[in-house]
N, C-alpha and C positions, 0 to 999 in steps of 0.2 A: 272514850267520850260517852256522855250519858245516854241512857235509853229511857224514854218516857214510858211509864207504865200507869195504867188505870185498871179498873176491874175487868174490862173486856178488851183492852188495847195494849199492845206492846209496839212501840215505834222507835226505831233506831235513829240516832242523831244524824242529821244530814247537813248541818250548818257549817259555818266557818270555824276557824281555830283560835280566834281571839276572844278575849273576855267579853267585848261588846257584842260580837256575833253570837256567842253562846247564850248570853242573857236575852238577846233579841229573839232567838229561836225558841227558848223556853217560854218567854212571854207570849209569843205568837201562838204557840200550841196550847197554852193553858188559858189565855185570855180571849177577848173579842178579836176577831180577825181584822177588823177595821175600826179606827177610832174616830169619833165625831169631832170636828174642829169648828170653832167659831171663825168667821171671816178674817179677823185680825190675827189669827194664829196660824193660818195656812203657810205664809212665807217662812216663818221661823221653823215650823215643823218639817218643811220639805227642803230646806236649803242645803243640808249636809248629807243627804242620802237619796237613793233611788226610791222615789215615792209615787204612788198612784192615788189620785183623788177623784172621787165621784162627786159630781155637782147635781143637786136637785132634791126632789122629794124622796124620802127613804122608802120607796115602794116601786113596784113595776118590774118589768122584765130586765131592763138594764141594771137596775140596782141589785136585783137578785143574782144576776150573772156576775156582777162585780164582787158581791160578797162571797160567792162560790169560788171565784178566782183568788180572793184574799185568803181563803182557808187553805188553798192548795199551793200557792206560789210563795216561795221562801225568800227570794232575793229582793223583794220590795217591802217598803213600809206602806200600809194601806190606810187611807183616810176618807171620810165622807163629810161633805159640808152642804149647806143650803144652796140652792140654785142661784140666789142673788150674789153669791161670792164669786161665781165663775168669771164674769166680765172683767173683773179686776186683774185676772190672770190670763186673759185671752181665751178663756174657755166659754162654754155655753151650758145653760141649765139642761139637765138630763143628759149630761155628757161625762166623759172621763178624760183626765189629763195626766200626763206623766211629767214629773219634775226630776231632773237628773243633774249631776255635777259635771257633765261633759256635753259636747256638741250643743245643738240647739235645745233650749228648754224654756218653757214647757212644750210638750208635744201633745196634740189632741186627737182622740180616738174618733174615727169616722168609719164605722163598720156595723155589721149585724150585732144585735143585742143578745148574743149567745156566749156561753162560757168559752167555747172553742175559739170564737173570733177574738174575744178579749184576751184570752191566754196567749194566743199566737201573736197578737199585736204587742202585748207586754214583753214577750220574749224578744221580739225584734227590736223594740225600743230600749232594751236593757244592754244592748251591745254597742259600744262606741265605734265610730269610724276608725279610730286609731286606738289600739289596745296597749296599755302599759301593764305589763305583768308584774304582779306582786304576790306576796304570800297568800293573802285571802283569795285572790282571783284564781291562782293555780290550784288551790285546795277545794274549790267548789266542785260539787259532785256532778254537775252537768255542763262542764266547759265544752262549748261547741265552736267549731270553726265556721265562720260565716264568710261567704264570698259576696262581694258587692254586686248588686243586681246590674250595675252599669258595666261590669266586665263581660266581655264576650269571648267565646272560645277562639283560640288562635287557629288560623287556617294554615295548614302546612302543604306546600306544593312539592311534588316529586321533582327532583332535579332532572333537567333535560339531559338526554344522552348526547355526549359530544363525540363527533367523529373527527378523525384526523384530517379529513379533506376539507372540512368547513371551519371557518373561524368561529369562535364562540359568540 
């Protein structure tokens, strides 16, 4: 698979193995990390893929952190739109929403405006409650097993010792 080279950078390919994922990876590495959308284009741009959308003015800490995440995270399509588009999709201006083709969608970010907080949230929202394994999913470089936070550890009790003189 391809290696991206520029005058000072050599970067191994880390994307999927289909034509669409290869093209998406190359476009993401060579073009802008996030694409600006008009309000009427948000639904069509996000309907078929895992997508993150920043809503609001294209400045400030949250926007900067969002753009940094867009440069680093490969399994999302990243978009940004004006703040007045957010309400149509249940989001809020100066916020981030994730659109996905599984579970509840969209999901809205409520955390610190830092790269680490956004990246962690994006990682968590990219994993469905029920995983259907396919060729692209298995070949991703960072497949991780997630346990549901609602699961608690099982408590194991030692069996009591039975004596022959007492009934169980």
